[in-house]
C-alpha positions, 0 to 999 in steps of 0.5 A: 912905080909900084911900092913894095907893099902894093907889089906884095898884094898884087902877087898875092892876088895873082897867086890866088886866082887859080885856086879861086877859078878852081873853086868856082868851077868845081862847086858842089856829089849823092852819095856812097860813103867813102870812109876816111878816118881822121880819128886814127891819124889824130892818134899818131899825129899824122896827116891823112896823106901819110896813109893815102895816095889821095884821100881816101885811097890807101897807099901801101903804107896805109894798107899795112896800117889797116892790116895791123888793126890801125896800129903803128906797132909801137908803144902808142898803140894802147889807148892808155897812152893818149891824152884823156881829151882824145876821142876817136870819132869822125863825122862825115857828110857831103852837101851836093848838087846833082842831076839824074836822068833816065829814059825808057821810063813809064810816065803816067799823067794823072790829070788827063792832060796827056796819055801814059807813055814811055819817056825820060825822067830828069830831076835836079837840085841840091841834096845831102848825102847820108851821114856817117858817125865813125867811131874807131880805135884801139881798146888795148894794144892789138885789140881794136874796134869799129862802130859805124852808125850810118844814115841815109839823107832822111836820118834813118840810121843802121849799123853799117859796121860794128866789130872788134878785132884781135891782131897778131895772135900767137905773136904773128901777123898771119893770124888776125881775127874779128867778129861783128859786121864788116866789109868783106876783104874785096879786091877793090873796096867799095866803101873806100870808093872814089866816086859818089854819084847816083850812077857811079857811086858803087860797083855794079858787079858787086850788086848785080842781079839778073832779070827775074832772079829770085835770089835774095842775096844783095851782093858781095858789096854789102857788109856782112855779119860774121867772123873773119880770119886774115893775115899778111906779111910785114909789108902786106904784099902777101895777104889772105882773108877768110870769112864765115858769115850768116846767110842773111846778107848782113841782116840782124835779129835772126830770132825765132818768133819775130814778126814776118817783116823781120828776116827769118832765122838762118840755119846756114853760113856763107863763106868768102875767101880772098888771096892777094900777092904783090911784087915790085916791077920795073922802075918805081912800079908795084903790082898786085894780083889776086883771086876771090870767091863768095860761096853761099846758099839761100832758102827756097821756102820757109817753115812758119810758126804762128803764120810768121816765117821761122827759118829757111828750108830748101837751101840752094847754092850760089857763088861769085868768084873772080880775079883782080889785077892792080898796077901802081906806077909813078902817078898812075894806078890801074885796077881791074876786077873780073867776076863770074856769077852763078845762081842755082836754077831753083833759087833764081826762079823761086821754085821751092826745093820740096815741089819735086824735080824740074822737068828737063824741057821746062826752060828753067836754068841756072842764071850765070853771068860775067862782069868786070871793070877797069879803073884808072887813076892819075894822081896829080898830087897827094891832094888831087886825083882824076878817076875814070872807070868802065864797067860791063856785065854780060848775061851768059844764061838767063834763068827762065827761057819762058820770060825771054825770047831768042832775041832777048837773051841779052836782057840785063847786059850793062855798060857803065862809064864814070869820070871824076875829078877830086881835089883836097884843098887840105888834109889834116889829122883833125879834118879834111875837105874834098871838092868833087865833080863827076859824070856817070853814064849807064846803058842797059838792055831791057830793064832799068838799072838805077842803083843796080836793081832790076825791076821796071821794064820799058815798052818792049823788053826785047828791043828797049835800051835804057840809058841813065846819067848822073852829074854830081858836084859836091863838098865831101868833108869830115871832122 
């Protein structure tokens, strides 16, 4: 007969087997940063699960907390109430293993052992994501800040975000203002994205550019430099935001006289707006609907000084606009986003506005396309979630009929599928760790679309279909 001590140890071992098997199965994600901020949780002594469905997705309490400038609206909001040892900084990085594969690639054999050909390129190995050094907190009650120096995996840094925010102006939550570099108030945040792989670590519709398009705009997923006015009711069911940003796609140093490699000074602004309305549904359900639009312009030629671009001229318009739908029900969260995109004919074809009219029969058109995604999440527990997403983009009109044939009007059409499993063994106010496994598959017509960028074509643009895939395993942690 087993002794009580032996029985106790046997029970402990048996209880630990599922966790051990899970760790062995999930070991090991390349990277789009997801920006959880334990610094704010530490300030109020909250576990991360207080604000998140599971890290890093915000629940509605977390959305209100964020909309209030990361404040609880109590006497602890001002930093003068904190212990001097408190420092609002988080470090985040993701050691990972991943496999990337894409067919339809031009393969060149340099040593003469075989002919150049179109083939499949596959790479695999251990890697690091970039690193985030996130500083965030309150300077005073209703005055907060974010500074985020972020790097790629070679430690090349840039400012992903840097802004100061003023909340509850005129003593109302409907007036909040910030200035600096920030993420637009998108229907679904890409900076809080669950998925991390090379093919699945971003939303394609936020960055898509049609084949041969000359518009330099990188997409609404890029952080922008400007100012934002936003407001919300007490529970953030009703929200709005309006932003005016420099028409430089988040670029800095728009100073006259800089060398040609630097973004030339802009003379216009782009504008973004988003409205969102939430309401309760039957049972424990909660639903949100909304609309958004980005309206901008970009130069078609430049005036120069001393051989260097001084500022853009001949600006022509473009826009990205659409609608959103989200449904929270018990342990399910389903999100859908639609986007219609338009790029002016001169802008899309790289034709300067001072070169005279475009001939009606030239085949030069505005580029237009439609896209969207639907994403489902099943929340097994506050620390364990399964995610699946399907995304599609279809060209409505190509920019230049001269570079396509009637059989290739679908060049650039894209379908992407991603599935991921994310488990947080712990979530504290001081630190967090997530173990993630992910698979993503992308199919596009005529051009490669790794990273959302269109460029290299395969053997025959008209008939070629390119597929790529990513497998990703990683430890996503911050402190």
